[in-house]
PDB file with one MODEL, atoms N, CA, C and O in Angstrom:
MODEL        1
ATOM      1  N   MET A   1     112.437 135.125 166.561  1.00  0.00           N
ATOM      2  CA  MET A   1     112.399 133.728 166.152  1.00  0.00           C
ATOM      3  C   MET A   1     111.076 133.180 166.300  1.00  0.00           C
ATOM      4  O   MET A   1     110.633 132.674 165.269  1.00  0.00           O
ATOM      5  N   PHE A   2     110.330 133.147 167.314  1.00  0.00           N
ATOM      6  CA  PHE A   2     109.279 132.711 167.790  1.00  0.00           C
ATOM      7  C   PHE A   2     107.923 133.842 167.541  1.00  0.00           C
ATOM      8  O   PHE A   2     107.202 133.992 168.528  1.00  0.00           O
ATOM      9  N   ASP A   3     107.554 134.634 166.271  1.00  0.00           N
ATOM     10  CA  ASP A   3     107.326 135.873 166.624  1.00  0.00           C
ATOM     11  C   ASP A   3     105.297 135.147 166.755  1.00  0.00           C
ATOM     12  O   ASP A   3     104.405 135.870 167.201  1.00  0.00           O
ATOM     13  N   SER A   4     105.163 134.404 166.505  1.00  0.00           N
ATOM     14  CA  SER A   4     103.159 133.908 166.847  1.00  0.00           C
ATOM     15  C   SER A   4     103.543 133.019 167.408  1.00  0.00           C
ATOM     16  O   SER A   4     104.658 132.522 167.564  1.00  0.00           O
ATOM     17  N   ILE A   5     101.990 132.661 167.930  1.00  0.00           N
ATOM     18  CA  ILE A   5     101.970 131.101 168.094  1.00  0.00           C
ATOM     19  C   ILE A   5     102.181 129.951 167.153  1.00  0.00           C
ATOM     20  O   ILE A   5     102.733 128.942 167.591  1.00  0.00           O
ATOM     21  N   ASP A   6     101.701 130.020 165.606  1.00  0.00           N
ATOM     22  CA  ASP A   6     101.779 129.797 164.940  1.00  0.00           C
ATOM     23  C   ASP A   6     103.141 128.606 164.754  1.00  0.00           C
ATOM     24  O   ASP A   6     103.064 127.422 164.427  1.00  0.00           O
ATOM     25  N   ASP A   7     104.393 129.450 165.106  1.00  0.00           N
ATOM     26  CA  ASP A   7     105.649 128.917 165.297  1.00  0.00           C
ATOM     27  C   ASP A   7     105.720 127.972 166.406  1.00  0.00           C
ATOM     28  O   ASP A   7     106.014 126.784 166.271  1.00  0.00           O
ATOM     29  N   ILE A   8     105.481 128.461 167.343  1.00  0.00           N
ATOM     30  CA  ILE A   8     105.696 127.292 168.468  1.00  0.00           C
ATOM     31  C   ILE A   8     104.764 126.249 167.939  1.00  0.00           C
ATOM     32  O   ILE A   8     105.216 125.193 167.495  1.00  0.00           O
ATOM     33  N   LEU A   9     103.492 126.498 167.968  1.00  0.00           N
ATOM     34  CA  LEU A   9     103.017 125.296 167.305  1.00  0.00           C
ATOM     35  C   LEU A   9     103.710 124.239 166.588  1.00  0.00           C
ATOM     36  O   LEU A   9     103.963 123.173 167.150  1.00  0.00           O
ATOM     37  N   ILE A  10     104.012 124.453 165.456  1.00  0.00           N
ATOM     38  CA  ILE A  10     104.780 124.018 164.341  1.00  0.00           C
ATOM     39  C   ILE A  10     106.082 123.090 165.148  1.00  0.00           C
ATOM     40  O   ILE A  10     106.281 121.876 165.185  1.00  0.00           O
ATOM     41  N   ILE A  11     106.933 124.396 165.829  1.00  0.00           N
ATOM     42  CA  ILE A  11     108.021 123.235 167.108  1.00  0.00           C
ATOM     43  C   ILE A  11     107.470 122.326 167.707  1.00  0.00           C
ATOM     44  O   ILE A  11     107.905 121.203 167.452  1.00  0.00           O
ATOM     45  N   GLY A  12     106.416 122.424 168.639  1.00  0.00           N
ATOM     46  CA  GLY A  12     105.733 121.362 169.279  1.00  0.00           C
ATOM     47  C   GLY A  12     105.605 120.369 168.505  1.00  0.00           C
ATOM     48  O   GLY A  12     106.063 119.342 169.004  1.00  0.00           O
ATOM     49  N   LEU A  13     105.058 120.211 167.221  1.00  0.00           N
ATOM     50  CA  LEU A  13     104.676 118.956 166.518  1.00  0.00           C
ATOM     51  C   LEU A  13     105.672 118.780 166.545  1.00  0.00           C
ATOM     52  O   LEU A  13     106.049 117.975 167.397  1.00  0.00           O
ATOM     53  N   ILE A  14     106.491 119.283 165.829  1.00  0.00           N
ATOM     54  CA  ILE A  14     107.972 118.446 165.187  1.00  0.00           C
ATOM     55  C   ILE A  14     108.736 117.893 166.374  1.00  0.00           C
ATOM     56  O   ILE A  14     109.427 116.919 166.074  1.00  0.00           O
ATOM     57  N   VAL A  15     108.772 118.147 167.246  1.00  0.00           N
ATOM     58  CA  VAL A  15     109.147 117.604 168.723  1.00  0.00           C
ATOM     59  C   VAL A  15     108.452 116.524 169.029  1.00  0.00           C
ATOM     60  O   VAL A  15     109.027 115.457 169.247  1.00  0.00           O
ATOM     61  N   ALA A  16     106.897 116.673 169.096  1.00  0.00           N
ATOM     62  CA  ALA A  16     106.342 115.366 169.476  1.00  0.00           C
ATOM     63  C   ALA A  16     106.077 114.441 168.244  1.00  0.00           C
ATOM     64  O   ALA A  16     105.245 113.546 168.393  1.00  0.00           O
ATOM     65  N   ILE A  17     106.667 114.566 167.120  1.00  0.00           N
ATOM     66  CA  ILE A  17     106.554 113.561 166.020  1.00  0.00           C
ATOM     67  C   ILE A  17     107.889 112.801 166.415  1.00  0.00           C
ATOM     68  O   ILE A  17     107.911 111.579 166.559  1.00  0.00           O
ATOM     69  N   LEU A  18     108.871 113.518 166.561  1.00  0.00           N
ATOM     70  CA  LEU A  18     110.446 113.020 167.101  1.00  0.00           C
ATOM     71  C   LEU A  18     110.212 112.107 168.639  1.00  0.00           C
ATOM     72  O   LEU A  18     110.822 111.087 168.960  1.00  0.00           O
ATOM     73  N   PHE A  19     109.499 112.586 169.172  1.00  0.00           N
ATOM     74  CA  PHE A  19     109.321 111.627 170.618  1.00  0.00           C
ATOM     75  C   PHE A  19     108.562 110.379 170.706  1.00  0.00           C
ATOM     76  O   PHE A  19     108.837 109.249 171.110  1.00  0.00           O
ATOM     77  N   TRP A  20     107.500 110.940 170.195  1.00  0.00           N
ATOM     78  CA  TRP A  20     106.306 109.559 169.946  1.00  0.00           C
ATOM     79  C   TRP A  20     106.290 109.111 168.807  1.00  0.00           C
ATOM     80  O   TRP A  20     106.063 107.907 168.683  1.00  0.00           O
ATOM     81  N   GLY A  21     106.459 109.696 167.955  1.00  0.00           N
ATOM     82  CA  GLY A  21     106.404 109.049 166.409  1.00  0.00           C
ATOM     83  C   GLY A  21     105.203 108.821 165.492  1.00  0.00           C
ATOM     84  O   GLY A  21     104.241 108.202 165.948  1.00  0.00           O
ATOM     85  N   SER A  22     105.189 109.155 164.566  1.00  0.00           N
ATOM     86  CA  SER A  22     103.790 109.678 163.762  1.00  0.00           C
ATOM     87  C   SER A  22     102.804 108.910 164.029  1.00  0.00           C
ATOM     88  O   SER A  22     101.683 109.259 163.662  1.00  0.00           O
ATOM     89  N   GLY A  23     103.029 107.424 164.879  1.00  0.00           N
ATOM     90  CA  GLY A  23     101.670 106.800 164.544  1.00  0.00           C
ATOM     91  C   GLY A  23     100.974 107.280 166.128  1.00  0.00           C
ATOM     92  O   GLY A  23      99.760 107.080 166.185  1.00  0.00           O
ATOM     93  N   LYS A  24     101.549 107.825 167.276  1.00  0.00           N
ATOM     94  CA  LYS A  24     100.998 108.488 168.167  1.00  0.00           C
ATOM     95  C   LYS A  24     100.088 109.314 168.088  1.00  0.00           C
ATOM     96  O   LYS A  24      99.097 109.263 168.817  1.00  0.00           O
ATOM     97  N   ILE A  25     100.283 110.250 167.152  1.00  0.00           N
ATOM     98  CA  ILE A  25      99.776 111.694 167.015  1.00  0.00           C
ATOM     99  C   ILE A  25      98.175 111.626 166.888  1.00  0.00           C
ATOM    100  O   ILE A  25      97.376 112.140 167.671  1.00  0.00           O
ATOM    101  N   PRO A  26      97.872 110.861 165.704  1.00  0.00           N
ATOM    102  CA  PRO A  26      96.284 110.598 165.616  1.00  0.00           C
ATOM    103  C   PRO A  26      95.877 109.857 166.752  1.00  0.00           C
ATOM    104  O   PRO A  26      94.709 110.202 166.933  1.00  0.00           O
ATOM    105  N   GLN A  27      96.083 109.317 167.317  1.00  0.00           N
ATOM    106  CA  GLN A  27      95.629 108.434 168.438  1.00  0.00           C
ATOM    107  C   GLN A  27      95.241 109.671 169.941  1.00  0.00           C
ATOM    108  O   GLN A  27      94.286 109.629 170.715  1.00  0.00           O
ATOM    109  N   PHE A  28      96.577 110.812 169.883  1.00  0.00           N
ATOM    110  CA  PHE A  28      96.169 111.354 170.746  1.00  0.00           C
ATOM    111  C   PHE A  28      95.392 112.492 170.478  1.00  0.00           C
ATOM    112  O   PHE A  28      94.966 113.266 171.335  1.00  0.00           O
ATOM    113  N   ALA A  29      95.205 112.582 169.172  1.00  0.00           N
ATOM    114  CA  ALA A  29      94.480 113.541 169.208  1.00  0.00           C
ATOM    115  C   ALA A  29      92.887 112.991 168.653  1.00  0.00           C
ATOM    116  O   ALA A  29      91.913 113.723 168.475  1.00  0.00           O
ATOM    117  N   HIS A  30      92.934 111.802 168.488  1.00  0.00           N
ATOM    118  CA  HIS A  30      91.516 110.839 168.667  1.00  0.00           C
ATOM    119  C   HIS A  30      90.975 111.250 170.441  1.00  0.00           C
ATOM    120  O   HIS A  30      89.969 111.852 170.818  1.00  0.00           O
ATOM    121  N   SER A  31      92.000 110.698 171.160  1.00  0.00           N
ATOM    122  CA  SER A  31      91.283 110.812 172.529  1.00  0.00           C
ATOM    123  C   SER A  31      91.102 112.325 173.353  1.00  0.00           C
ATOM    124  O   SER A  31      90.365 112.576 174.307  1.00  0.00           O
ATOM    125  N   LEU A  32      91.993 113.172 172.669  1.00  0.00           N
ATOM    126  CA  LEU A  32      91.945 114.830 172.501  1.00  0.00           C
ATOM    127  C   LEU A  32      90.313 115.182 172.200  1.00  0.00           C
ATOM    128  O   LEU A  32      89.706 116.034 172.849  1.00  0.00           O
ATOM    129  N   GLY A  33      89.714 114.401 171.129  1.00  0.00           N
ATOM    130  CA  GLY A  33      88.480 115.238 170.654  1.00  0.00           C
ATOM    131  C   GLY A  33      88.072 114.889 171.445  1.00  0.00           C
ATOM    132  O   GLY A  33      88.257 115.725 172.330  1.00  0.00           O
ATOM    133  N   ARG A  34      87.320 113.735 171.964  1.00  0.00           N
ATOM    134  CA  ARG A  34      86.778 112.640 172.695  1.00  0.00           C
ATOM    135  C   ARG A  34      86.629 113.266 174.160  1.00  0.00           C
ATOM    136  O   ARG A  34      85.534 113.417 174.703  1.00  0.00           O
ATOM    137  N   ALA A  35      87.646 113.554 174.640  1.00  0.00           N
ATOM    138  CA  ALA A  35      87.493 114.241 176.138  1.00  0.00           C
ATOM    139  C   ALA A  35      86.694 115.813 175.832  1.00  0.00           C
ATOM    140  O   ALA A  35      85.894 116.273 176.647  1.00  0.00           O
ATOM    141  N   MET A  36      87.032 116.486 174.614  1.00  0.00           N
ATOM    142  CA  MET A  36      86.638 117.452 174.503  1.00  0.00           C
ATOM    143  C   MET A  36      84.909 117.508 174.479  1.00  0.00           C
ATOM    144  O   MET A  36      84.116 118.104 175.209  1.00  0.00           O
ATOM    145  N   GLY A  37      84.721 116.653 173.359  1.00  0.00           N
ATOM    146  CA  GLY A  37      82.927 116.107 173.667  1.00  0.00           C
ATOM    147  C   GLY A  37      82.336 116.036 174.777  1.00  0.00           C
ATOM    148  O   GLY A  37      81.380 116.665 175.230  1.00  0.00           O
ATOM    149  N   GLU A  38      83.268 114.841 175.383  1.00  0.00           N
ATOM    150  CA  GLU A  38      82.642 114.703 176.455  1.00  0.00           C
ATOM    151  C   GLU A  38      82.279 115.837 177.656  1.00  0.00           C
ATOM    152  O   GLU A  38      81.270 116.047 178.330  1.00  0.00           O
ATOM    153  N   PHE A  39      83.695 116.497 177.576  1.00  0.00           N
ATOM    154  CA  PHE A  39      83.550 118.165 178.009  1.00  0.00           C
ATOM    155  C   PHE A  39      82.225 119.259 177.840  1.00  0.00           C
ATOM    156  O   PHE A  39      81.600 120.162 178.397  1.00  0.00           O
ATOM    157  N   LYS A  40      82.309 118.585 176.850  1.00  0.00           N
ATOM    158  CA  LYS A  40      80.835 119.483 176.024  1.00  0.00           C
ATOM    159  C   LYS A  40      79.396 119.175 176.881  1.00  0.00           C
ATOM    160  O   LYS A  40      78.617 119.841 177.562  1.00  0.00           O
ATOM    161  N   LYS A  41      79.475 118.249 176.587  1.00  0.00           N
ATOM    162  CA  LYS A  41      77.744 117.072 177.033  1.00  0.00           C
ATOM    163  C   LYS A  41      77.966 117.507 178.557  1.00  0.00           C
ATOM    164  O   LYS A  41      77.043 118.019 179.190  1.00  0.00           O
ATOM    165  N   GLY A  42      79.035 117.319 179.035  1.00  0.00           N
ATOM    166  CA  GLY A  42      78.792 117.564 180.819  1.00  0.00           C
ATOM    167  C   GLY A  42      78.636 119.234 180.989  1.00  0.00           C
ATOM    168  O   GLY A  42      77.974 119.662 181.935  1.00  0.00           O
ATOM    169  N   ARG A  43      79.157 119.992 180.207  1.00  0.00           N
ATOM    170  CA  ARG A  43      79.093 121.460 180.547  1.00  0.00           C
ATOM    171  C   ARG A  43      77.497 121.455 179.954  1.00  0.00           C
ATOM    172  O   ARG A  43      76.781 121.829 180.883  1.00  0.00           O
ATOM    173  N   LEU A  44      76.848 121.226 178.993  1.00  0.00           N
ATOM    174  CA  LEU A  44      75.369 121.512 178.577  1.00  0.00           C
ATOM    175  C   LEU A  44      74.586 120.349 180.023  1.00  0.00           C
ATOM    176  O   LEU A  44      73.706 120.902 180.683  1.00  0.00           O
ATOM    177  N   GLU A  45      74.832 119.316 180.294  1.00  0.00           N
ATOM    178  CA  GLU A  45      73.793 118.847 181.223  1.00  0.00           C
ATOM    179  C   GLU A  45      73.936 119.936 182.415  1.00  0.00           C
ATOM    180  O   GLU A  45      72.935 120.618 182.630  1.00  0.00           O
ATOM    181  N   SER A  46      74.848 120.116 183.047  1.00  0.00           N
ATOM    182  CA  SER A  46      74.637 121.245 184.079  1.00  0.00           C
ATOM    183  C   SER A  46      74.014 122.492 184.027  1.00  0.00           C
ATOM    184  O   SER A  46      73.357 123.147 184.837  1.00  0.00           O
ATOM    185  N   GLU A  47      74.449 122.692 182.662  1.00  0.00           N
ATOM    186  CA  GLU A  47      73.701 124.239 182.623  1.00  0.00           C
ATOM    187  C   GLU A  47      71.678 124.002 182.572  1.00  0.00           C
ATOM    188  O   GLU A  47      70.787 124.658 183.112  1.00  0.00           O
ATOM    189  N   ARG A  48      71.628 122.653 181.577  1.00  0.00           N
ATOM    190  CA  ARG A  48      70.247 122.600 181.967  1.00  0.00           C
ATOM    191  C   ARG A  48      69.582 122.188 182.891  1.00  0.00           C
ATOM    192  O   ARG A  48      68.364 122.365 182.894  1.00  0.00           O
ATOM    193  N   GLU A  49      70.407 121.349 184.190  1.00  0.00           N
ATOM    194  CA  GLU A  49      70.197 121.164 185.463  1.00  0.00           C
ATOM    195  C   GLU A  49      70.071 122.443 186.071  1.00  0.00           C
ATOM    196  O   GLU A  49      69.151 122.633 186.867  1.00  0.00           O
ATOM    197  N   LEU A  50      71.017 123.495 185.750  1.00  0.00           N
ATOM    198  CA  LEU A  50      71.021 124.695 186.708  1.00  0.00           C
ATOM    199  C   LEU A  50      69.665 125.543 186.144  1.00  0.00           C
ATOM    200  O   LEU A  50      69.194 126.328 186.967  1.00  0.00           O
ATOM    201  N   ALA A  51      68.981 125.467 184.812  1.00  0.00           N
ATOM    202  CA  ALA A  51      68.302 125.815 184.555  1.00  0.00           C
ATOM    203  C   ALA A  51      66.949 126.030 185.006  1.00  0.00           C
ATOM    204  O   ALA A  51      66.190 126.972 185.235  1.00  0.00           O
ATOM    205  N   GLN A  52      66.959 124.558 185.044  1.00  0.00           N
ATOM    206  CA  GLN A  52      65.749 123.520 185.632  1.00  0.00           C
ATOM    207  C   GLN A  52      65.390 123.757 186.960  1.00  0.00           C
ATOM    208  O   GLN A  52      64.251 123.846 187.418  1.00  0.00           O
ATOM    209  N   ALA A  53      66.619 123.868 187.626  1.00  0.00           N
ATOM    210  CA  ALA A  53      66.284 124.094 189.171  1.00  0.00           C
ATOM    211  C   ALA A  53      66.174 125.638 189.288  1.00  0.00           C
ATOM    212  O   ALA A  53      65.949 125.898 190.470  1.00  0.00           O
ATOM    213  N   GLN A  54      66.239 126.717 188.572  1.00  0.00           N
ATOM    214  CA  GLN A  54      66.025 127.906 188.308  1.00  0.00           C
ATOM    215  C   GLN A  54      64.638 128.262 187.941  1.00  0.00           C
ATOM    216  O   GLN A  54      64.093 129.312 188.282  1.00  0.00           O
ATOM    217  N   ALA A  55      64.057 127.262 187.175  1.00  0.00           N
ATOM    218  CA  ALA A  55      62.976 127.536 186.622  1.00  0.00           C
ATOM    219  C   ALA A  55      61.911 126.914 187.786  1.00  0.00           C
ATOM    220  O   ALA A  55      60.819 127.460 187.943  1.00  0.00           O
ATOM    221  N   SER A  56      62.290 125.779 188.560  1.00  0.00           N
ATOM    222  CA  SER A  56      60.999 125.261 189.546  1.00  0.00           C
ATOM    223  C   SER A  56      61.009 126.349 190.581  1.00  0.00           C
ATOM    224  O   SER A  56      61.990 126.858 191.123  1.00  0.00           O
ATOM    225  N   PRO A  57      59.674 126.622 190.764  1.00  0.00           N
ATOM    226  CA  PRO A  57      59.350 127.312 192.670  1.00  0.00           C
ATOM    227  C   PRO A  57      59.973 126.711 193.429  1.00  0.00           C
ATOM    228  O   PRO A  57      59.994 125.480 193.456  1.00  0.00           O
ATOM    229  N   ALA A  58      60.751 127.629 194.375  1.00  0.00           N
ATOM    230  CA  ALA A  58      61.185 126.940 195.724  1.00  0.00           C
ATOM    231  C   ALA A  58      59.877 126.400 196.811  1.00  0.00           C
ATOM    232  O   ALA A  58      58.933 127.126 197.123  1.00  0.00           O
ATOM    233  N   THR A  59      60.011 125.368 197.159  1.00  0.00           N
ATOM    234  CA  THR A  59      58.687 125.114 198.365  1.00  0.00           C
ATOM    235  C   THR A  59      58.622 125.269 199.490  1.00  0.00           C
ATOM    236  O   THR A  59      57.681 124.933 200.210  1.00  0.00           O
ATOM    237  N   GLY A  60      59.817 125.912 199.878  1.00  0.00           N
ATOM    238  CA  GLY A  60      60.678 125.645 201.050  1.00  0.00           C
ATOM    239  C   GLY A  60      61.448 126.636 201.622  1.00  0.00           C
ATOM    240  O   GLY A  60      62.291 127.071 200.837  1.00  0.00           O
ATOM    241  N   SER A  61      61.453 127.155 202.733  1.00  0.00           N
ATOM    242  CA  SER A  61      63.034 127.507 203.733  1.00  0.00           C
ATOM    243  C   SER A  61      64.072 126.668 203.218  1.00  0.00           C
ATOM    244  O   SER A  61      64.786 126.727 202.217  1.00  0.00           O
ATOM    245  N   SER A  62      63.985 126.035 203.981  1.00  0.00           N
ATOM    246  CA  SER A  62      64.757 124.705 204.205  1.00  0.00           C
ATOM    247  C   SER A  62      64.176 123.366 204.038  1.00  0.00           C
ATOM    248  O   SER A  62      62.953 123.297 203.925  1.00  0.00           O
ATOM    249  N   PRO A  63      64.906 122.254 204.006  1.00  0.00           N
ATOM    250  CA  PRO A  63      64.385 121.121 203.727  1.00  0.00           C
ATOM    251  C   PRO A  63      64.256 120.608 205.097  1.00  0.00           C
ATOM    252  O   PRO A  63      65.034 120.848 206.020  1.00  0.00           O
ATOM    253  N   ARG A  64      62.435 119.352 205.179  1.00  0.00           N
ATOM    254  CA  ARG A  64      62.336 118.987 206.898  1.00  0.00           C
ATOM    255  C   ARG A  64      63.473 117.580 206.737  1.00  0.00           C
ATOM    256  O   ARG A  64      63.842 116.787 205.871  1.00  0.00           O
ATOM    257  N   VAL A  65      63.693 117.861 208.046  1.00  0.00           N
ATOM    258  CA  VAL A  65      64.533 116.671 208.054  1.00  0.00           C
ATOM    259  C   VAL A  65      63.712 116.040 209.534  1.00  0.00           C
ATOM    260  O   VAL A  65      63.208 116.678 210.459  1.00  0.00           O
ATOM    261  N   VAL A  66      63.812 114.568 209.326  1.00  0.00           N
ATOM    262  CA  VAL A  66      63.327 113.634 209.542  1.00  0.00           C
ATOM    263  C   VAL A  66      64.086 112.689 210.762  1.00  0.00           C
ATOM    264  O   VAL A  66      64.940 111.898 210.363  1.00  0.00           O
ATOM    265  N   ARG A  67      63.861 112.734 211.928  1.00  0.00           N
ATOM    266  CA  ARG A  67      65.035 112.167 212.914  1.00  0.00           C
ATOM    267  C   ARG A  67      64.483 110.529 213.198  1.00  0.00           C
ATOM    268  O   ARG A  67      63.281 110.350 213.395  1.00  0.00           O
ATOM    269  N   GLU A  68      65.255 109.593 213.203  1.00  0.00           N
ATOM    270  CA  GLU A  68      64.735 108.355 213.688  1.00  0.00           C
ATOM    271  C   GLU A  68      64.687 108.135 214.998  1.00  0.00           C
ATOM    272  O   GLU A  68      65.362 108.575 215.928  1.00  0.00           O
ATOM    273  N   GLY A  69      63.507 107.152 214.924  1.00  0.00           N
ATOM    274  CA  GLY A  69      63.194 106.866 216.187  1.00  0.00           C
ATOM    275  C   GLY A  69      62.464 107.803 216.880  1.00  0.00           C
ATOM    276  O   GLY A  69      62.009 107.502 217.984  1.00  0.00           O
ATOM    277  N   SER A  70      62.298 108.795 216.448  1.00  0.00           N
ATOM    278  CA  SER A  70      61.449 110.046 217.217  1.00  0.00           C
ATOM    279  C   SER A  70      59.776 109.564 216.614  1.00  0.00           C
ATOM    280  O   SER A  70      59.769 109.111 215.470  1.00  0.00           O
ATOM    281  N   SER A  71      58.653 109.638 217.214  1.00  0.00           N
ATOM    282  CA  SER A  71      57.400 109.765 216.302  1.00  0.00           C
ATOM    283  C   SER A  71      56.459 110.500 217.086  1.00  0.00           C
ATOM    284  O   SER A  71      56.518 110.315 218.302  1.00  0.00           O
ATOM    285  N   SER A  72      55.611 111.286 216.649  1.00  0.00           N
ATOM    286  CA  SER A  72      54.661 111.799 217.134  1.00  0.00           C
ATOM    287  C   SER A  72      53.635 111.087 217.958  1.00  0.00           C
ATOM    288  O   SER A  72      53.367 111.643 219.023  1.00  0.00           O
ATOM    289  N   GLY A  73      52.951 109.880 217.666  1.00  0.00           N
ATOM    290  CA  GLY A  73      52.146 109.108 218.514  1.00  0.00           C
ATOM    291  C   GLY A  73      52.550 108.037 218.813  1.00  0.00           C
ATOM    292  O   GLY A  73      52.687 107.082 218.048  1.00  0.00           O
ATOM    293  N   ARG A  74      52.973 108.103 220.877  1.00  0.00           N
ATOM    294  CA  ARG A  74      53.963 107.320 221.546  1.00  0.00           C
ATOM    295  C   ARG A  74      52.827 105.931 221.250  1.00  0.00           C
ATOM    296  O   ARG A  74      53.122 104.799 221.635  1.00  0.00           O
TER     297      ARG A  74
ENDMDL
END
């Protein structure tokens, strides 16, 4: 009966229409599309930051730690 993914999607769509009504389906699709767009934007931004971090030369082996209250000149 469920030979392909298309059959499952059609059954799922029918159940969704019966459960939520036909008015909620476009709202759901809109919010899903917006979420996918935000995910892609975030992924591209993180890839850009990663490439930028890999391209910049390393300045030192470890970051310098500054302690409060300690000074070199007394």
